[in-house]
Structures are given as structure tokens and as C-alpha cells.
C-alpha positions as CSV (number, residue, x, y, z in Angstrom):
1,M,16.4,-2.7,6.5
2,P,13.8,-2.0,9.3
3,I,10.5,-0.7,8.4
4,T,8.1,1.3,10.9
5,V,4.7,0.7,10.9
6,S,1.6,1.4,12.9
7,C,0.5,-0.7,15.8
8,L,-1.8,-1.2,18.9
9,S,-0.5,0.6,22.2
10,Y,-0.6,-2.9,23.7
11,D,1.6,-4.5,21.3
12,P,4.5,-5.6,23.5
13,H,7.0,-4.4,20.8
14,A,5.4,-0.9,20.9
15,Q,6.9,2.4,21.1
16,G,5.2,5.5,21.9
17,I,5.9,8.6,20.1
18,P,4.2,12.4,20.4
19,K,1.3,12.3,17.5
20,Y,1.8,16.1,17.4
21,P,4.6,18.5,18.8
22,H,2.8,20.7,20.9
23,G,0.0,17.9,22.4
24,P,-0.2,14.8,24.7
25,A,-1.7,12.3,22.1
26,T,0.5,9.5,21.5
27,R,1.3,7.5,18.3
28,W,2.2,3.9,18.8
29,I,4.8,2.4,16.3
30,R,6.8,-0.9,15.6
31,R,9.9,-1.3,13.6
32,T,9.8,-4.4,11.7
33,I,12.4,-6.5,10.6
34,P,11.0,-9.2,8.1
35,D,13.1,-12.4,7.3
36,V,13.4,-11.9,3.5
37,A,14.2,-15.3,2.7
38,Q,10.3,-16.0,4.0
39,L,8.7,-13.2,2.1
40,T,6.7,-13.5,-1.0
41,P,8.1,-11.8,-4.1
42,L,5.9,-9.2,-3.8
43,A,6.5,-8.8,0.1
44,S,10.1,-8.7,-0.7
45,W,9.8,-6.0,-3.4
46,L,7.7,-4.0,-1.2
47,V,10.2,-4.1,2.0
48,A,13.2,-3.5,-0.4
49,H,11.7,-0.2,-1.7
50,L,9.6,1.2,0.8
51,P,11.0,4.4,3.1
52,A,11.9,3.5,6.7
53,S,8.5,4.5,7.6
54,V,5.0,3.8,6.5
55,A,3.0,4.6,9.7
56,G,1.3,7.6,8.0
57,R,-1.0,8.7,5.2
58,W,1.3,11.4,3.9
59,P,3.4,10.3,0.7
60,T,6.7,10.6,2.5
61,L,5.7,7.9,4.7
62,T,4.3,5.7,1.9
63,G,7.2,5.8,-0.5
64,N,4.6,7.4,-3.2
65,L,3.3,4.3,-3.8
66,R,1.1,3.9,-6.7
67,C,-1.2,1.0,-7.6
68,E,-3.0,0.7,-10.9
69,G,-6.0,-1.9,-10.7
70,L,-7.3,-4.2,-13.0
71,E,-10.5,-2.3,-13.6
72,T,-10.3,0.7,-15.7
73,E,-11.8,4.1,-14.2
74,R,-15.0,3.2,-16.4
75,Q,-15.6,-0.3,-14.9
76,A,-15.1,1.0,-11.5
77,L,-17.4,4.1,-12.0
78,R,-20.1,1.5,-13.0
79,R,-19.3,-1.0,-10.5
80,Q,-19.5,1.5,-7.6
81,R,-21.9,4.0,-9.1
82,P,-24.0,2.7,-11.4
83,A,-26.7,5.5,-11.1
84,L,-24.0,8.4,-11.8
85,A,-21.5,6.6,-13.8
86,E,-22.5,7.6,-17.2
87,R,-22.9,11.2,-16.3
88,L,-19.5,11.4,-14.9
89,I,-17.7,9.5,-17.7
90,V,-18.9,12.3,-20.0
91,C,-18.6,14.9,-18.3
92,Y,-14.8,14.2,-17.3
93,G,-14.1,12.2,-20.2
94,I,-13.2,9.3,-19.0
95,S,-11.5,6.9,-21.1
96,E,-12.2,2.9,-21.7
97,T,-8.7,1.9,-21.0
98,Q,-7.5,4.5,-18.1
99,P,-6.6,2.0,-15.3
100,T,-7.8,2.3,-11.9
101,V,-5.3,4.1,-9.6
102,I,-4.6,4.3,-5.8
103,E,-2.2,6.9,-4.7
104,S,-2.9,6.7,-0.7
105,W,-2.7,3.2,0.0
106,L,-3.3,2.9,3.6
107,F,-1.1,0.2,5.6
108,P,-2.8,-1.6,8.1
109,Q,-1.9,-2.0,11.9
110,I,0.4,-4.8,12.7
111,Q,-1.4,-7.0,15.2
112,P,0.3,-7.9,18.6
113,H,0.5,-11.7,17.9
114,E,1.8,-11.0,14.2
115,T,5.6,-11.6,13.1
116,D,7.3,-9.1,11.0
117,T,7.3,-11.5,8.3
118,D,3.5,-12.7,8.5
119,Y,2.7,-8.7,8.3
120,W,4.6,-7.8,5.0
121,N,3.0,-11.4,3.6
122,R,-0.4,-9.7,4.4
123,V,0.4,-6.6,3.2
124,A,1.4,-8.2,-0.1
125,Q,-1.9,-10.5,-0.2
126,A,-3.7,-7.5,0.6
127,L,-2.8,-5.7,-2.5
128,V,-3.3,-8.5,-4.5
129,Q,-6.7,-9.1,-3.3
130,A,-7.6,-5.4,-3.9
131,G,-7.3,-6.1,-7.4
132,T,-3.8,-4.5,-7.9
133,A,-2.4,-5.1,-11.4
134,C,0.8,-2.9,-11.1
135,L,2.8,-1.3,-8.1
136,S,5.2,1.6,-8.4
137,I,7.4,3.5,-5.9
138,D,9.6,6.0,-6.9
139,G,10.4,5.0,-10.2
140,S,10.5,1.2,-9.6
141,H,7.7,-0.9,-10.6
142,Y,6.3,-4.4,-10.0
143,I,3.8,-6.2,-12.3
144,I,1.7,-8.6,-10.0
145,A,0.3,-10.7,-12.8
146,A,3.8,-11.7,-13.9
147,A,5.1,-11.8,-10.3
148,R,8.3,-10.4,-11.4
149,P,9.8,-6.9,-11.2
150,H,8.9,-4.7,-14.3
151,D,11.8,-2.7,-16.1
152,G,9.3,-0.1,-17.4
153,S,9.4,-0.9,-21.1
154,A,6.1,-2.3,-21.6
């Protein structure tokens, strides 16, 4: 199934579409059809579960992708905002066990030299490197640590 992603205007496979209904701005997109046999397990799962287009920021364009991190919310606050962390934790009652969650993952642009397969493997690697422990898309789950789909029972 092809998935449309954002690309650069000089990509040889780029297709220009109007960015706004009543304006001259152009968005550049590219349809990807990766070789599923050469994808990593996570990249294969993403391609199978994402909607037909991820060239944008809205949930309808990211398939309601939800990423849970390896850190808890408290750990992330203490790392990112050490001066304010304790006050924010008390003020908002943040639990020590609540995982960090990203619900607005922005897919990167595909590079002109990049194959469709390489792009999806890069996206999967970026999710792992960002510290993602679990992904879900519209009710389907994937546990990265176990490198296998999750049935939702754990």
C-alpha cells in the first residue's frame, strides 16, 4: 500500500499540490512503496498500520500514532526542566509510573537520494533512538523492547 510523505521540491519523485485551498503555496509530497521484505519489523508494522498519507501534523495524517517512552513523566521533567520539575510534579500530581507520551510525532521529509525502503527504516530507527518503548496506531500496538506486535493484554 503506498503511503504519501513530505519531500523537498527538487526530489525527482516530488508532486506539487496546493498547500491551501485559496492560495498559491505548494506542498511537495512523494508516494512511497517500500519493499516490505527489506524493512525492519518496526518499519514493516508502521507501513502496515499507518494511513495512506503522513505528510502533515494532524492526527488524520499520522494515523493517531501514540508513542510511549522509556522514561516516566517525572524522569523526563527532572531531565528537561530541573529547576521547575518538583513544583510541576506537585502542582499537576504527576505519577512516578506514568510513561512519557508523544501523540504528535512528526514524520521527517524523505530525502531525494533516499529509497522508499531506506526512508521507512530510518523512521523506525528514529522512533527507537527517541526512547520509544511502545507504539499504538488506532488500536494496534507494538512493543519495541520485545520487537514483536503486542496484543494489548499486558
